[in-house]
ROSE-4610 file (N, C-alpha, C; in Angstrom, 1 decimal, always signed):
// ROSE-4610
residu = [M/M/M/P/P/P/K/K/K/I/I/I/L/L/L/T/T/T/E/E/E/G/G/G/Q/Q/Q/A/A/A/Y/Y/Y/A/A/A/G/G/G/R/R/R/R/R/R/A/A/A/D/D/D/V/V/V/T/T/T/V/V/V/L/L/L/N/N/N/F/F/F/T/T/T/V/V/V/D/D/D/K/K/K/E/E/E/A/A/A/A/A/A/T/T/T/L/L/L/L/L/L/R/R/R/Q/Q/Q/Y/Y/Y/A/A/A/G/G/G/P/P/P/G/G/G/K/K/K/K/K/K/L/L/L/G/G/G/E/E/E/L/L/L/V/V/V/A/A/A/R/R/R/L/L/L/I/I/I/H/H/H/T/T/T/H/H/H/H/H/H/A/A/A/R/R/R/Q/Q/Q/M/M/M/E/E/E/R/R/R/Q/Q/Q/R/R/R/V/V/V/R/R/R/E/E/E/K/K/K/L/L/L/V/V/V/V/V/V/V/V/V/L/L/L/N/N/N/E/E/E/E/E/E/E/E/E/V/V/V]
num = [1/1/1/2/2/2/3/3/3/4/4/4/5/5/5/6/6/6/7/7/7/8/8/8/9/9/9/10/10/10/11/11/11/12/12/12/13/13/13/14/14/14/15/15/15/16/16/16/17/17/17/18/18/18/19/19/19/20/20/20/21/21/21/22/22/22/23/23/23/24/24/24/25/25/25/26/26/26/27/27/27/28/28/28/29/29/29/30/30/30/31/31/31/32/32/32/33/33/33/34/34/34/35/35/35/36/36/36/37/37/37/38/38/38/39/39/39/40/40/40/41/41/41/42/42/42/43/43/43/44/44/44/45/45/45/46/46/46/47/47/47/48/48/48/49/49/49/50/50/50/51/51/51/52/52/52/53/53/53/54/54/54/55/55/55/56/56/56/57/57/57/58/58/58/59/59/59/60/60/60/61/61/61/62/62/62/63/63/63/64/64/64/65/65/65/66/66/66/67/67/67/68/68/68/69/69/69/70/70/70/71/71/71/72/72/72/73/73/73/74/74/74/75/75/75/76/76/76/77/77/77]
x = [+116.6/+117.1/+115.3/+115.5/+113.8/+113.7/+112.2/+111.1/+111.3/+111.2/+111.0/+109.7/+108.5/+107.6/+107.4/+106.6/+106.5/+105.3/+105.5/+105.0/+103.5/+102.3/+101.3/+100.9/+102.2/+101.3/+101.7/+100.5/+100.4/+101.1/+101.5/+102.1/+100.9/+101.3/+100.1/+99.6/+98.4/+97.7/+97.3/+97.8/+97.4/+96.4/+95.6/+95.1/+95.3/+94.7/+95.4/+95.3/+94.5/+94.6/+95.7/+96.5/+98.0/+99.0/+100.0/+101.1/+102.1/+102.9/+104.1/+105.2/+105.6/+106.7/+107.7/+108.9/+110.0/+110.9/+110.9/+111.7/+112.4/+112.9/+113.8/+113.7/+113.4/+112.6/+113.9/+113.9/+115.2/+114.1/+115.1/+114.3/+113.5/+113.8/+113.0/+111.4/+111.6/+110.4/+109.6/+110.2/+109.7/+108.7/+109.7/+109.0/+107.7/+107.5/+106.2/+105.4/+105.5/+105.0/+103.8/+105.3/+104.7/+103.5/+104.0/+103.3/+101.5/+101.5/+100.5/+99.5/+100.4/+99.6/+98.7/+99.5/+98.8/+98.9/+98.6/+98.6/+98.4/+99.2/+98.7/+99.2/+98.7/+99.3/+98.4/+98.2/+98.4/+98.5/+100.5/+101.2/+100.9/+100.4/+100.1/+99.3/+97.3/+96.8/+97.4/+98.0/+98.3/+98.7/+100.1/+100.8/+100.0/+99.4/+98.0/+97.5/+96.6/+96.2/+96.8/+98.4/+99.3/+99.1/+99.6/+100.0/+98.4/+97.3/+96.1/+95.7/+96.1/+96.2/+97.1/+98.1/+99.5/+98.8/+98.6/+97.7/+96.7/+95.3/+94.6/+95.0/+95.5/+96.3/+97.2/+98.3/+98.3/+97.7/+97.0/+95.9/+95.2/+94.3/+94.2/+95.0/+96.0/+97.1/+97.2/+97.5/+96.8/+95.7/+95.0/+93.7/+93.6/+93.9/+94.2/+95.0/+95.9/+97.0/+96.6/+95.7/+94.9/+93.7/+93.4/+91.9/+92.9/+93.6/+94.6/+95.2/+95.9/+96.5/+94.8/+93.6/+92.3/+92.2/+92.2/+91.5/+92.7/+94.1/+95.1/+95.3/+94.9/+94.9/+93.2/+92.5/+91.1/+91.5/+92.0/+92.3/+93.1/+94.3/+95.1/+94.0/+92.8/+92.2/+91.4]
y = [-17.3/-18.3/-18.7/-19.9/-20.5/-20.2/-19.9/-19.7/-20.8/-20.6/-21.6/-21.0/-22.1/-21.4/-22.2/-21.7/-21.9/-22.9/-24.1/-24.7/-24.6/-25.2/-25.3/-24.2/-23.0/-22.2/-23.1/-22.8/-23.2/-22.7/-23.6/-22.6/-22.0/-20.7/-20.0/-20.9/-20.8/-21.3/-22.8/-23.3/-24.5/-24.7/-25.6/-25.9/-26.1/-25.6/-25.4/-26.6/-28.1/-29.3/-30.0/-29.4/-30.3/-29.8/-30.9/-30.5/-30.9/-30.6/-30.8/-31.4/-32.3/-33.4/-33.5/-33.2/-33.7/-34.7/-36.0/-37.2/-37.7/-38.6/-39.2/-40.5/-41.6/-42.9/-43.0/-44.6/-45.3/-45.5/-45.0/-45.1/-46.2/-47.1/-48.5/-48.1/-47.3/-47.3/-46.1/-44.8/-43.8/-44.2/-45.0/-46.0/-46.3/-47.4/-47.7/-47.0/-45.8/-44.8/-44.5/-43.8/-43.6/-44.3/-45.4/-46.7/-46.9/-46.6/-46.8/-45.6/-45.0/-43.4/-42.7/-43.1/-43.1/-41.3/-41.0/-39.7/-38.9/-37.5/-36.2/-36.3/-35.4/-35.1/-36.0/-37.5/-38.2/-38.7/-38.6/-39.3/-39.0/-38.2/-37.3/-38.3/-38.6/-39.1/-40.9/-41.4/-42.8/-42.7/-42.3/-42.3/-42.3/-41.0/-41.0/-42.3/-42.9/-43.7/-45.2/-45.1/-46.2/-46.0/-45.1/-44.6/-45.2/-44.9/-45.0/-46.4/-46.9/-48.5/-49.1/-48.8/-49.3/-49.0/-48.0/-47.5/-48.5/-48.8/-49.3/-51.0/-51.6/-52.9/-52.7/-51.8/-52.2/-52.0/-51.4/-50.9/-52.5/-52.9/-54.5/-55.3/-55.2/-55.9/-56.4/-54.9/-54.7/-54.9/-54.9/-55.2/-56.9/-57.7/-58.9/-59.5/-58.8/-59.2/-59.2/-58.2/-58.2/-58.9/-59.3/-60.4/-61.6/-61.7/-63.2/-63.5/-62.3/-62.6/-63.1/-62.4/-62.2/-64.1/-64.2/-65.7/-66.9/-66.4/-67.4/-67.7/-66.4/-66.2/-66.9/-67.0/-67.7/-68.9/-69.6/-70.9/-71.7/-70.5/-70.9/-71.2/-70.7/-70.6/-72.2]
z = [+35.6/+37.0/+37.2/+37.3/+37.4/+39.0/+38.9/+39.8/+41.0/+42.1/+43.1/+44.1/+43.8/+44.7/+46.0/+46.4/+48.5/+48.2/+49.5/+49.7/+49.2/+48.6/+48.0/+47.0/+46.9/+45.9/+44.1/+43.6/+42.0/+40.9/+40.2/+38.5/+38.3/+37.5/+36.7/+35.7/+35.7/+34.8/+35.2/+36.2/+37.0/+37.7/+37.7/+38.9/+40.3/+41.1/+42.4/+43.3/+42.5/+43.0/+42.3/+41.6/+41.2/+41.3/+41.6/+41.5/+40.9/+40.5/+39.2/+39.3/+39.2/+39.5/+38.5/+38.8/+37.9/+38.8/+37.9/+38.1/+37.0/+37.4/+36.1/+36.3/+34.8/+35.0/+33.5/+33.6/+32.8/+31.4/+30.2/+28.7/+29.0/+29.4/+28.9/+29.2/+30.8/+31.5/+31.0/+30.5/+29.6/+28.7/+27.9/+26.7/+26.5/+28.0/+28.7/+28.9/+29.7/+30.1/+28.8/+28.0/+26.7/+25.8/+25.7/+25.4/+25.7/+27.1/+28.2/+28.4/+28.3/+28.2/+27.0/+25.8/+24.8/+24.4/+23.1/+22.8/+23.7/+23.6/+24.6/+26.2/+26.4/+27.9/+28.6/+28.3/+29.6/+30.4/+30.9/+31.7/+33.0/+33.1/+34.6/+35.1/+34.3/+34.4/+34.6/+34.0/+34.1/+35.2/+35.7/+36.9/+38.0/+38.1/+39.0/+39.4/+38.4/+38.2/+39.2/+38.8/+39.1/+40.6/+41.1/+42.3/+43.5/+42.9/+43.4/+43.8/+42.3/+41.9/+43.4/+43.7/+44.1/+45.9/+45.9/+47.3/+47.5/+46.8/+46.8/+47.5/+46.5/+47.0/+48.5/+48.6/+49.9/+51.1/+51.1/+52.1/+51.7/+50.9/+50.8/+51.6/+51.1/+51.6/+53.3/+53.5/+55.5/+56.3/+55.5/+55.8/+55.8/+55.0/+54.8/+56.3/+56.2/+57.1/+59.0/+58.8/+59.9/+60.4/+59.0/+59.5/+59.5/+59.2/+59.6/+60.3/+60.9/+62.6/+63.8/+63.7/+64.2/+64.0/+62.8/+62.7/+63.3/+62.6/+63.4/+65.3/+65.8/+67.0/+67.7/+66.8/+67.2/+67.2/+66.1/+66.0/+67.3/+67.7/+69.1/+70.0/+70.5/+71.5/+71.7]
């Protein structure tokens, strides 16, 4: 029977600052992941980098939108 970990509990032999995820992607996405990640256990690093990059883009979009609102409001005055 699988062991269910409590919130914040790390797997044996894993660093405390990492979390194990189990998710499903289509075959084409899995092929691309393996292609871009390269050999070895690099999938997690690639996915983590993609997430951080996506987050940075979202924050930049938010910053630009807020700046645009300020600029447009100044033009109306």
